[in-house]
N, C-alpha and C positions, 0 to 999 in steps of 0.2 A: 580451509579456504585455498591455501596454496595448491593442494593436490587438485582440487576441482578446477581452479583457474588454470593450472598447468595443462589440464586436459581440454582447455578452451570451452568449458561449460560454465553455466551460471549457477549460483547458490541462491535458493529460495528458502527463506526462514518462515516457518509456519508457527502459528500460536503466539504471535507478538501481542502482548496485552498491556504493556506499559511504555511510557516515553523512555525510561531508562533502558529497557530491553532494546528498543529501536536504536537509541544512540550507541549502545554497545555493538549491535550488529553492523551499524554504519562504520564504526571505528575499526572493525576487523575486516571490512571489505565485502560484506554481504551485498548481493546484487539486487534482490527483490525481497519484499516482505508481505505477509498477510496475517490477519488475525483480528481479534476483537478490539484492539487498539484503533483500528481503522473502521470497524463496523461489524455487526453481527452478520452471520450468514443469512441470506434471503432466499426464499423460494422464488420460482420464476415469476409468478404473479406479482409478488411484492417488488421484485426488481423492476418489472415493467412499470408499476405505479411510480416508483422512485424516479425512474428515467423521465416519465411524462410530467411529473409534478415538481421536480427539483431543478430549478434553473441553475446553470453554472455561472457563478459570479466572476465576471472578467477582472474584478479587483482582488480576487483571492490571493492570499500571500503565500501560496504554495509554488515553489519554483517548478518550472516545467520538467527539469531533470528529475525532481523527486516524484512528480506525477507519473513519469515514465517508469520509475523503479518499483511502483507498488501495483499490486493486483486490485487493490480496493480504491480505484480512482474516484468513483462516485461517493463513496463513504468519506474519503479524505476531504472532498469539498464540503460535504455536509457537516463534518466534525469541526471545521474552523469557524 
């Protein structure tokens, strides 16, 4: 993390599958995350269906800063 951040780059963790993994990555300063914890990979057609059918809940308890840190934004809304 120090090396990458020293180079002014961001660290993206792939393959996050559990809450414990996510918490560990947060604790060591990882910038972004993706993996099955947030949702399975989707083909383009399924993603389009998800976007059309999944209303974003304005009462969602996901901090905006966390939503900006994950590649799986739609899945994070669906998961909660």
